[in-house]
Residue, then its C-alpha position, 0 to 999 in steps of 0.5 A: m789203211g785206207s786208201r783214201y787217206s793213204h799214198e799208194g806206195m804205203g798201203n802197199i807196205w801195209s797191205d794184206q798181200a805183204y803181210w802174207n808174203f813177209a810171213l812166208r819169208v819168216e816161215l822159211a827162214v825158220v825152217g831153213a835155220k832148222r834145217k842148217l842146224g840138223l833139227i828137221d830133213v828137208s831135201s834140197g829140192d822141196f827147200d827151194a821149191a818153197f821160194s817159188v810159192g805164191i801167196d793169194s792174199a784175197e783166198i786167205d780171206r776167203i777162207e778165213 
């Protein structure tokens, strides 16, 4: 969304960074559910460490 036409708060909600943070939360929820159902084997340490992952949307843009 163009910064000229949006309030900073609304612009943050629709930013690329917010998109990727939400996508990560969805993926972690899926992994957690599959782990709980016994469909995948992920150690507690690895699963807990995944929540501390940071996402750099600028780096994603560069790679894509």
